[in-house]
N, CA, C and O of each residue as an XYZ file, in Angstrom:
332
protein
N     101.270    111.755    110.045
C     101.300    111.515    111.474
C      99.882    111.298    111.966
O      98.917    111.863    111.451
N      99.797    110.457    112.980
C      98.520    110.185    113.632
C      98.693    110.265    115.139
O      99.794    110.104    115.664
N      97.584    110.518    115.825
C      97.570    110.513    117.286
C      96.968    109.190    117.729
O      95.916    108.783    117.237
N      97.641    108.516    118.664
C      97.183    107.234    119.186
C      97.459    107.168    120.675
O      98.231    107.964    121.209
N      96.815    106.202    121.352
C      97.032    106.007    122.781
C      97.744    104.684    123.018
O      97.404    103.663    122.421
N      98.736    104.718    123.898
C      99.470    103.508    124.251
C      98.581    102.666    125.166
O      98.068    103.156    126.172
N      98.405    101.389    124.805
C      97.597    100.497    125.644
C      98.442     99.427    126.313
O      97.963     98.743    127.217
N      99.685     99.269    125.889
C     100.540     98.281    126.538
C     101.830     98.049    125.776
O     102.078     98.651    124.731
N     102.644     97.161    126.325
C     103.905     96.772    125.696
C     103.716     95.451    124.981
O     102.837     94.662    125.328
N     104.543     95.219    123.988
C     104.555     93.952    123.273
C     105.919     93.327    123.507
O     106.945     93.929    123.191
N     105.935     92.120    124.060
C     107.191     91.445    124.365
C     107.434     90.375    123.309
O     106.609     89.481    123.117
N     108.563     90.472    122.632
C     108.976     89.492    121.621
C     110.417     89.095    121.897
O     111.315     89.934    121.831
N     110.643     87.844    122.199
C     112.011     87.403    122.472
C     112.749     87.053    121.194
O     113.977     87.131    121.150
N     112.029     86.669    120.158
C     112.633     86.353    118.861
C     112.266     87.459    117.882
O     111.087     87.678    117.603
N     113.277     88.161    117.359
C     113.039     89.286    116.452
C     114.010     89.224    115.294
O     115.059     88.588    115.387
N     113.665     89.879    114.211
C     114.608     90.032    113.112
C     115.704     90.986    113.567
O     115.479     91.817    114.447
N     116.874     90.873    112.979
C     118.024     91.675    113.385
C     117.789     93.169    113.359
O     118.363     93.892    114.173
N     116.968     93.652    112.454
C     116.731     95.091    112.339
C     115.958     95.692    113.488
O     115.940     96.913    113.642
N     115.308     94.856    114.313
C     114.572     95.387    115.467
C     115.394     95.330    116.743
O     115.101     96.046    117.701
N     116.416     94.490    116.769
C     117.332     94.356    117.899
C     116.666     94.587    119.253
O     115.823     93.789    119.662
N     117.023     95.658    119.953
C     116.531     95.914    121.306
C     115.473     97.013    121.349
O     115.293     97.657    122.383
N     114.784     97.229    120.256
C     113.757     98.276    120.211
C     112.581     97.922    121.119
O     112.132     96.776    121.147
N     112.085     98.921    121.865
C     110.871     98.735    122.657
C     109.680     98.777    121.722
O     109.628     99.606    120.813
N     108.721     97.887    121.940
C     107.523     97.837    121.112
C     106.312     98.160    121.977
O     106.210     97.685    123.108
N     105.400     98.961    121.453
C     104.179     99.330    122.175
C     102.964     99.009    121.312
O     103.000     99.117    120.086
N     101.887     98.609    121.989
C     100.600     98.430    121.332
C      99.860     99.755    121.453
O      99.714    100.301    122.547
N      99.396    100.266    120.315
C      98.706    101.555    120.269
C      97.276    101.359    119.783
O      96.988    100.435    119.023
N      96.381    102.243    120.233
C      94.995    102.242    119.772
C      94.679    103.607    119.186
O      94.957    104.637    119.798
N      94.098    103.605    118.001
C      93.678    104.860    117.380
C      92.408    105.349    118.076
O      91.758    104.575    118.778
N      92.045    106.621    117.893
C      90.791    107.100    118.478
C      89.562    106.310    118.000
O      88.526    106.321    118.665
N      89.672    105.627    116.854
C      88.554    104.815    116.342
C      88.603    103.368    116.828
O      87.731    102.573    116.477
N      89.628    103.007    117.644
C      89.687    101.689    118.248
C      90.560    100.662    117.545
O      90.637     99.520    117.998
N      91.213    101.026    116.464
C      92.091    100.085    115.757
C      93.405     99.945    116.526
O      93.924    100.924    117.061
N      93.946     98.706    116.577
C      95.213     98.453    117.268
C      96.370     98.412    116.275
O      96.222     97.912    115.160
N      97.521     98.940    116.684
C      98.761     98.933    115.898
C      99.922     98.641    116.832
O      99.804     98.789    118.049
N     101.042     98.227    116.260
C     102.279     98.040    117.021
C     103.301     99.024    116.480
O     103.458     99.163    115.267
N     104.001     99.712    117.390
C     104.979    100.722    116.990
C     106.277    100.551    117.771
O     106.279    100.073    118.906
N     107.371    100.947    117.149
C     108.655    101.060    117.843
C     108.575    102.301    118.722
O     108.035    103.327    118.309
N     109.115    102.203    119.940
C     109.031    103.309    120.902
C     110.414    103.771    121.351
O     110.957    103.231    122.315
N     110.995    104.762    120.671
C     112.292    105.279    121.105
C     112.196    106.345    122.195
O     113.225    106.809    122.687
N     110.961    106.749    122.589
C     110.802    107.852    123.542
C     110.388    107.413    124.947
O     110.399    108.231    125.867
N     110.023    106.139    125.134
C     109.673    105.650    126.468
C     108.257    105.952    126.905
O     108.037    106.322    128.059
N     107.290    105.805    126.013
C     105.884    106.056    126.354
C     105.350    104.966    127.278
O     105.800    103.821    127.227
N     104.393    105.329    128.118
C     103.772    104.412    129.077
C     102.314    104.182    128.709
O     101.721    104.999    128.006
N     101.723    103.074    129.176
C     100.302    102.855    128.924
C      99.477    104.051    129.409
O      99.708    104.589    130.492
N      98.526    104.444    128.589
C      97.686    105.606    128.887
C      98.161    106.880    128.210
O      97.366    107.796    128.001
N      99.454    106.960    127.860
C      99.973    108.147    127.180
C      99.361    108.280    125.789
O      99.175    107.292    125.078
N      99.056    109.509    125.421
C      98.710    109.817    124.035
C     100.004    110.195    123.337
O     100.819    110.935    123.888
N     100.195    109.687    122.121
C     101.440    109.910    121.384
C     101.117    110.285    119.939
O     100.017    110.033    119.448
N     102.096    110.891    119.272
C     101.961    111.051    117.827
C     102.957    110.115    117.173
O     104.021    109.832    117.724
N     102.600    109.638    115.991
C     103.398    108.619    115.326
C     103.837    109.069    113.942
O     103.190    109.898    113.303
N     104.943    108.508    113.499
C     105.404    108.654    112.118
C     105.220    107.290    111.467
O     105.507    106.263    112.082
N     104.743    107.273    110.230
C     104.491    105.996    109.569
C     105.194    105.933    108.218
O     105.744    106.923    107.737
N     105.163    104.745    107.622
C     105.818    104.540    106.337
C     107.324    104.644    106.472
O     107.885    104.347    107.527
N     107.978    105.069    105.395
C     109.442    105.153    105.427
C     109.942    106.202    106.421
O     111.069    106.096    106.904
N     109.128    107.212    106.735
C     109.525    108.228    107.717
C     109.683    107.632    109.114
O     110.406    108.183    109.945
N     109.010    106.507    109.380
C     109.087    105.880    110.699
C     110.503    105.423    111.021
O     110.919    105.476    112.178
N     111.241    104.980    110.026
C     112.626    104.539    110.263
C     113.494    105.705    110.700
O     114.372    105.546    111.549
N     113.254    106.883    110.122
C     114.085    108.041    110.431
C     113.695    108.697    111.747
O     114.407    109.579    112.228
N     112.572    108.282    112.341
C     112.197    108.772    113.668
C     112.901    107.973    114.764
O     112.816    108.326    115.940
N     113.594    106.901    114.384
C     114.352    106.076    115.335
C     115.797    106.568    115.409
O     116.303    107.158    114.455
N     116.457    106.326    116.538
C     117.870    106.698    116.625
C     118.721    106.022    115.547
O     119.690    106.606    115.062
N     118.359    104.790    115.172
C     119.053    104.063    114.121
C     118.097    103.910    112.938
O     117.125    103.160    113.039
N     118.344    104.601    111.818
C     117.422    104.541    110.680
C     117.405    103.186    109.974
O     116.673    103.021    108.998
N     118.185    102.221    110.438
C     118.150    100.879    109.871
C     117.134     99.977    110.568
O     116.987     98.814    110.192
N     116.431    100.495    111.579
C     115.405     99.726    112.274
C     114.279     99.412    111.293
O     113.830    100.287    110.553
N     113.830     98.166    111.291
C     112.773     97.745    110.371
C     111.407     98.049    110.976
O     110.863     97.253    111.741
N     110.866     99.202    110.625
C     109.558     99.592    111.153
C     108.817    100.444    110.137
O     109.426    101.113    109.301
N     107.510    100.411    110.221
C     106.706    101.340    109.430
C     105.791    102.161    110.336
O     104.904    102.867    109.857
N     106.018    102.061    111.685
C     105.293    102.894    112.637
C     106.190    103.139    113.849
O     106.632    102.194    114.503
N     106.453    104.404    114.141
C     107.322    104.786    115.256
C     106.661    105.905    116.048
O     106.083    106.828    115.476
N     106.754    105.812    117.373
C     106.268    106.896    118.228
C     107.255    108.046    118.132
O     108.445    107.872    118.393
N     106.765    109.220    117.758
C     107.617    110.393    117.593
C     107.669    111.268    118.826
O     108.622    112.026    119.003
N     106.658    111.179    119.687
C     106.647    112.001    120.886
C     105.431    111.712    121.746
O     104.422    111.197    121.266
N     105.540    112.051    123.022
C     104.446    111.904    123.979
C     103.724    113.240    124.064
O     104.356    114.280    124.249
N     102.407    113.214    123.931
C     101.611    114.439    123.958
C     101.326    114.812    125.398
O     100.793    114.003    126.158
N     101.678    116.034    125.782
C     101.442    116.513    127.149
C      99.990    116.893    127.388
O      99.473    116.714    128.491
N      99.334    117.415    126.367
C      97.925    117.807    126.518
C      97.226    117.668    125.191
O      97.702    118.156    124.166
N      96.085    116.994    125.218
C      95.250    116.847    124.019
C      93.883    116.365    124.453
O      93.777    115.438    125.256
N      92.833    116.983    123.933
C      91.468    116.538    124.205
C      90.903    115.958    122.927
O      90.662    116.690    121.967
N      90.686    114.636    122.900
C      90.147    114.021    121.689
C      88.764    114.566    121.352
O      87.975    114.870    122.247
N      88.472    114.689    120.065
C      87.145    115.127    119.613
C      86.152    113.997    119.775
O      86.501    112.824    119.643
N      84.908    114.356    120.061
C      83.808    113.396    120.082
C      83.914    112.416    121.167
O      83.053    111.548    121.301
């Protein structure tokens, strides 16, 4: 798991069947790298979240058949980043 910040939504009208109606968010790591994750929890820009990656990311979704390798697992209520 990693902690990342939501910076926005990603809109895709054409998707593979395994992503169907999944919400997609653009995330930034504390080091500034950008990633795209499936968002089953409804995170908003500015929220800090923790993520599940790899094969565990599919099981963090309501439907484990979703094609993802990064999923938001929860919204962090309080966290102070180091440095």
